[in-house]
C-alpha positions in Angstrom: -85.2 34.2 -199.9 -86.8 34.9 -196.5 -89.6 32.4 -195.6 -92.2 32.3 -192.9 -93.7 29.0 -191.7 -96.8 29.2 -189.8 -99.5 26.5 -188.8 -103.0 26.7 -190.6 -105.1 24.9 -187.9 -105.0 24.8 -184.1 -101.2 24.1 -183.8 -99.5 20.8 -183.8 -99.3 20.6 -187.5 -95.8 19.4 -187.7 -94.0 22.9 -188.1 -91.0 21.6 -186.1 -90.0 18.9 -188.6 -90.7 21.3 -191.5 -88.4 23.9 -190.0 -85.8 21.3 -189.4 -86.1 20.1 -193.1 -86.1 23.6 -194.5 -83.2 24.7 -192.2 -80.7 22.8 -194.5 -81.2 25.5 -197.2 -81.0 28.7 -195.1 -78.6 30.7 -193.0 -80.7 31.5 -190.0 -83.8 30.4 -188.2 -85.8 33.0 -186.2 -88.6 32.1 -183.7 -90.9 35.2 -183.6 -93.8 34.6 -181.0 -95.0 32.2 -178.2 -93.3 30.8 -175.4 -92.6 27.4 -173.6 -96.3 26.6 -174.2 -95.4 25.5 -177.7 -93.7 22.2 -178.5 -91.9 21.4 -181.8 -90.9 17.7 -182.3 -88.1 16.5 -184.6 -86.9 13.1 -185.2 -83.5 12.4 -186.6 -82.3 8.8 -187.0 -84.9 7.6 -184.7 -83.7 10.3 -182.1 -86.5 12.5 -180.9 -85.9 16.2 -179.9 -88.7 18.4 -178.5 -88.2 22.2 -178.7 -90.1 24.7 -176.7 -88.1 27.9 -176.9 -85.0 27.1 -178.9 -85.6 27.2 -182.8 -86.1 23.9 -184.5 -83.2 24.4 -186.9 -80.7 24.2 -184.1 -79.6 20.6 -185.0 -78.0 21.9 -188.2 -74.4 23.2 -187.1 -73.4 26.6 -188.2 -76.9 28.1 -188.6 -77.9 31.1 -186.7 -80.8 30.4 -184.4 -82.4 33.3 -183.0 -85.2 33.8 -180.4 -87.0 37.2 -181.2 -88.4 39.8 -179.2 -92.0 38.7 -179.7 -91.3 35.4 -177.7 -92.0 35.4 -173.8 -89.1 33.4 -172.4 -89.2 31.3 -169.1 -85.5 31.6 -168.3 -85.6 28.3 -166.2 -87.0 26.3 -169.0 -84.7 28.0 -171.8 -81.6 26.9 -169.6 -82.9 23.4 -169.0 -83.5 23.2 -172.9 -80.1 24.5 -173.5 -78.4 22.2 -171.0 -80.2 19.2 -172.3 -79.1 20.0 -175.8 -75.4 20.4 -174.6 -75.6 16.9 -173.2 -76.6 15.6 -176.5 -73.7 17.4 -178.1 -75.7 20.0 -179.9 -73.8 23.0 -181.2 -75.2 26.1 -179.6 -72.5 28.7 -180.5 -75.0 30.4 -182.8 -77.9 30.5 -180.4 -79.1 34.2 -179.8 -81.6 35.6 -177.6 -83.5 39.1 -177.8 -82.6 41.5 -175.0 -86.1 42.9 -175.6 -88.1 39.5 -175.1 -90.3 39.5 -172.1 -89.8 37.1 -169.2 -92.1 34.7 -167.6 -91.9 35.2 -163.9 -93.1 32.8 -161.0 -96.2 34.8 -160.3 -97.4 34.6 -163.9 -97.7 30.8 -163.6 -99.6 31.1 -160.4 -102.0 33.7 -161.8 -102.8 31.5 -164.8 -103.4 28.5 -162.6 -105.7 30.5 -160.5 -107.6 32.1 -163.4 -108.2 28.8 -164.9 -109.6 27.3 -161.8 -112.0 30.3 -161.3 -113.2 29.9 -164.9 -114.5 26.4 -164.0 -116.4 24.9 -166.8 -115.5 28.0 -169.0 -111.8 27.4 -168.7 -109.6 28.3 -171.8 -107.5 25.2 -171.6 -104.2 26.8 -171.3 -100.7 25.0 -170.5 -100.4 26.8 -167.3 -96.8 27.9 -168.3 -97.5 31.6 -167.4 -97.4 32.7 -171.1 -100.7 34.6 -171.1 -100.0 36.6 -167.9 -96.5 37.5 -169.2 -98.1 38.8 -172.4 -100.6 40.7 -170.2 -97.9 42.5 -168.3 -96.2 43.3 -171.6 -99.2 45.1 -172.9 -99.9 46.7 -169.5 -96.3 48.1 -169.5 -95.1 46.5 -166.4 -93.3 43.6 -168.0 -89.8 42.4 -167.2 -87.4 41.9 -170.2 -84.5 39.6 -170.8 -82.0 42.7 -170.7 -83.4 43.6 -167.2 -81.8 40.4 -165.9 -78.4 41.9 -166.4 -79.1 44.9 -164.2 -79.8 44.3 -160.5 -81.2 47.9 -159.9 -83.5 47.8 -162.8 -84.8 44.3 -162.1 -85.3 45.1 -158.4 -87.3 48.4 -159.2 -89.5 46.5 -161.7 -90.2 43.7 -159.3 -91.2 46.3 -156.6 -93.8 47.7 -159.0 -95.0 44.3 -159.8 -95.3 43.2 -156.3 -97.3 46.3 -155.4 -99.9 45.3 -158.2 -100.1 41.7 -157.1 -103.1 40.5 -155.0 -102.1 39.8 -151.4 -102.3 36.0 -152.0 -99.4 36.1 -154.3 -97.4 38.6 -152.3 -97.6 36.2 -149.2 -96.6 33.1 -151.1 -93.8 34.5 -153.1 -90.4 35.9 -151.9 -89.5 39.0 -154.0 -85.7 38.7 -152.7 -85.6 35.1 -153.7 -87.0 35.8 -157.1 -84.5 38.8 -157.5 -81.5 36.6 -156.8 -82.7 33.8 -158.8 -83.3 35.8 -162.0 -80.1 37.5 -161.7 -78.4 34.2 -161.9 -80.4 33.3 -164.9 -79.1 36.3 -166.6 -75.6 35.5 -165.7 -76.0 32.1 -167.3 -77.8 33.5 -170.3 -75.9 36.6 -170.9 -73.4 35.1 -173.6 -76.6 34.6 -175.9 -78.4 38.0 -175.3 -78.1 40.7 -177.8 -80.3 43.1 -179.9 -81.7 40.5 -182.3 -83.5 43.1 -184.6 -80.1 44.5 -185.5 -78.6 41.0 -186.0 -81.5 39.8 -188.4 -81.4 43.0 -190.3 -77.6 42.7 -190.8 -78.2 39.2 -192.0 -80.8 40.4 -194.5 -78.4 43.1 -195.7 -75.8 40.5 -196.4 -78.3 38.5 -198.5 -78.5 35.7 -196.0 -81.5 33.4 -196.2 -83.8 33.4 -193.2 -86.6 31.1 -192.0 -89.0 32.6 -189.6 -90.6 30.0 -187.2 -94.1 30.4 -185.9 -95.6 28.6 -182.9 -99.0 27.3 -182.5 -101.4 27.9 -185.6 -103.6 30.4 -187.2 -106.8 29.5 -185.2 -105.0 30.2 -182.1 -104.0 33.8 -183.1 -105.0 36.4 -180.5 -106.7 38.5 -183.2 -107.8 36.0 -185.9 -108.4 32.8 -183.8 -111.3 31.3 -182.3 -111.3 34.0 -179.5 -111.2 33.5 -176.4 -109.8 29.9 -176.9 -106.6 31.1 -178.3 -103.0 31.9 -177.3 -101.8 35.4 -176.3 -99.8 36.2 -179.4 -100.0 36.8 -183.2 -99.4 33.4 -184.4 -100.0 34.4 -188.1 -97.6 35.7 -190.5 -98.3 39.2 -189.5 -96.7 38.5 -186.2 -93.3 38.1 -187.9 -92.4 41.8 -188.4 -93.6 42.8 -184.8 -91.9 39.7 -183.2 -88.6 40.1 -184.8 -88.3 43.9 -185.7 -88.1 43.7 -189.5 -90.1 45.4 -192.2 -92.9 43.6 -194.1 -91.1 44.1 -197.4 -88.2 41.7 -196.2 -90.7 38.7 -196.2 -90.4 36.9 -199.6 -92.6 33.6 -199.0 -95.1 32.2 -196.8 -95.6 28.5 -196.2 -98.7 27.1 -194.4 -98.4 23.7 -192.6 -101.5 21.5 -192.2 -102.1 18.0 -191.3 -104.2 15.9 -193.7 -106.8 15.8 -190.8 -107.3 18.3 -188.1 -106.5 18.3 -184.3 -106.9 20.7 -181.4 -105.9 20.7 -177.9 -107.9 22.2 -175.1 -111.1 23.8 -175.1 -113.1 25.6 -177.9 -115.3 24.7 -180.9 -114.1 22.1 -183.3 -116.7 21.5 -186.2 -115.0 18.5 -187.8 -114.2 16.7 -184.5 -114.9 12.9 -184.9 -116.5 11.0 -182.0 -116.0 7.4 -181.5 -113.7 4.7 -182.9 -112.4 6.7 -186.2 -111.4 9.7 -184.0 -109.5 7.2 -181.6 -107.7 5.6 -184.8 -106.4 9.0 -185.8 -105.2 9.6 -182.2 -103.5 6.4 -181.9 -101.8 6.3 -185.4 -100.9 9.9 -185.3 -99.7 9.8 -181.6 -101.6 12.8 -181.0 -100.5 13.8 -177.6 -99.3 17.4 -176.7 -95.5 17.8 -176.9 -95.7 20.2 -174.0 -98.4 18.9 -171.8 -98.9 15.3 -173.0 -102.8 16.0 -173.3 -104.4 14.0 -175.8 -105.5 16.0 -178.9 -108.9 16.1 -180.3 -109.1 14.7 -183.8 -111.4 15.5 -186.7 -111.6 15.4 -190.5 -109.6 17.8 -192.7 -111.4 21.2 -192.8 -111.3 23.1 -196.1 -113.0 26.2 -194.6 -110.2 26.6 -192.0 -107.6 26.2 -194.8 -109.2 29.0 -196.9 -109.3 31.2 -193.9 -105.7 30.6 -192.9 -104.7 31.2 -196.7 -106.4 34.6 -196.6 -105.1 35.7 -193.3 -101.5 34.6 -193.9 -101.3 35.3 -197.5 -100.1 31.9 -198.1 -97.9 30.9 -201.3 -97.8 27.4 -200.6 -98.9 24.4 -198.5 -97.1 21.7 -196.7 -99.1 18.7 -195.7 -98.0 16.3 -193.0 -99.0 12.9 -191.6 -100.3 11.5 -194.8 -99.5 8.1 -193.6 -101.9 8.2 -190.5 -104.8 7.8 -193.0 -103.4 4.7 -194.7 -105.8 2.3 -193.0 -109.0 4.1 -193.6 -111.4 2.8 -196.2 -113.5 6.0 -196.4 -112.2 9.7 -195.8 -114.0 12.9 -195.4 -113.2 16.4 -196.3 -115.1 19.4 -194.9 -115.9 21.8 -197.9 -118.3 24.4 -196.2 -120.3 24.7 -193.1 -124.2 24.5 -192.7 -125.2 27.5 -190.5 -128.8 28.3 -189.7 -129.9 26.3 -192.9 -127.4 27.9 -195.2 -124.2 26.7 -196.7 -121.3 29.0 -195.8 -117.7 28.9 -197.1 -116.2 31.6 -195.0 -115.0 30.8 -191.6 -117.3 32.6 -189.1 -115.4 35.1 -186.9 -117.5 34.6 -183.8 -117.2 31.5 -181.5 -120.8 31.3 -180.9 -121.6 31.2 -184.6 -118.8 28.5 -185.2 -120.5 26.3 -182.4 -123.7 26.3 -184.3 -121.9 25.3 -187.6 -122.2 21.8 -189.0 -119.6 20.6 -191.4 -120.6 19.7 -195.1 -118.6 16.6 -196.1 -117.4 15.3 -199.2 -116.4 11.5 -198.9 -113.5 9.9 -200.7 -112.3 6.4 -201.0 -109.3 5.6 -198.8 -106.2 4.1 -200.5 -105.6 1.3 -197.7 -102.0 1.1 -198.7 -98.8 2.0 -196.8 -97.4 5.4 -197.9 -94.9 5.8 -195.1 -91.9 4.7 -197.1 -92.9 6.3 -200.5 -90.1 8.8 -201.5 -91.9 10.2 -204.6 -95.3 11.7 -205.2 -95.6 9.7 -208.3 -95.4 6.4 -206.4 -98.4 7.4 -204.0 -101.6 5.3 -204.5 -104.0 6.9 -207.0 -106.5 7.5 -204.4 -104.0 9.2 -202.2 -103.1 11.5 -204.9 -106.8 12.2 -205.6 -107.2 13.2 -201.9 -104.3 15.5 -201.9 -105.4 17.1 -205.4 -108.8 17.8 -203.7 -107.3 19.7 -200.9 -105.4 21.7 -203.3 -108.6 22.5 -205.1 -110.5 23.5 -201.8 -107.6 25.7 -200.4 -106.8 27.0 -204.1 -103.2 26.4 -203.1 -100.6 24.1 -204.5 -98.8 21.5 -202.2 -95.0 22.2 -202.2 -94.0 19.6 -199.6 -95.5 16.4 -198.2 -94.7 14.6 -195.0 -95.1 10.6 -195.1 -93.4 9.8 -191.8 -91.7 11.6 -188.8 -88.2 11.1 -190.1 -86.3 13.8 -192.0 -86.2 11.7 -195.1 -90.1 11.4 -194.9 -90.6 14.8 -195.9 -90.4 15.3 -199.7 -90.4 18.3 -202.0 -93.0 18.2 -204.8 -91.8 20.8 -207.2 -88.6 22.6 -208.0 -90.2 26.1 -207.3 -90.7 25.5 -203.6 
């Protein structure tokens, strides 16, 4: 079975540990979009691993871990990640990198920093990793791809084109020759991993191997379906898999959506259920809500059922994975947003325009908290009744069944709720 795992909120839902858990049962893990602006955290026996470009299933020896063509790759960051994993004795023999993936160049980072500065109060809140400008060059047909790092003549010609197009400020502050030599060196170090990953993935499918497709960020950050312009630069929803890997849509069997039992967001943009004050701080502290990539504190809010229904529709979700239930353990009252109030009317569909979303007020249902420790529970049946009631209500609102539930950051803290998952 080929399964897609996507975030259903604004990212940071816990996809990395879900991928790590599910990787035990598959043959290959394929990352299909995003760049080093994403961070997936996995905890194994108290040891913390943070992945930015390497697929989160790499900790399972013998699994093929593939970085698809839809990812934009900062070679320096990828090499640093590879070297860090090697120092921790992680097996990387099955790591592969698409020759068609686009490369983040030094000028992409400088462009992004300047653009964010020029936006002033209207900034997007990017990670300044150069991911957006790299995708811009890809669409503008002037991008540099992984395979180009293996051909000095091609790389030099493409750099010549890009330097002509760069504003004078960047041309004066960047040395083309130094970039050429440095990126050729990156190519030499990465060449053992580089291949046509579309061919590789399709070969695996023909051999009836089971594949897990890993998305970064979340549905609400999708370039087409997110809270534009406060989004990332790629297709973070399930539709991005086919383009970002090079497979047909009929090859996908199941789509799992990951959501926290509350909602978080990093950076700018509207956030209807955001909590101001002490309750939001409690979620931030107990959930350790700080970005894996930038360390920025995440904004926290109540669970948003409108967003869940939207993500279910956009991604065609088959099942839900809920994370961080234990973060709510000490709250005596918990709210769930079931609809929005917009211009004196209740609406249940997520508004497509950001300006409309800014005017939406959440309509809440309030439920009793369980005020018991759930972090060491290993079976759904052993959860407090009030916790079970909360989870059932989420299923009802989203019209989705919960297939997996995360109760703590460790591998053993993720439990399977039914045999059909």
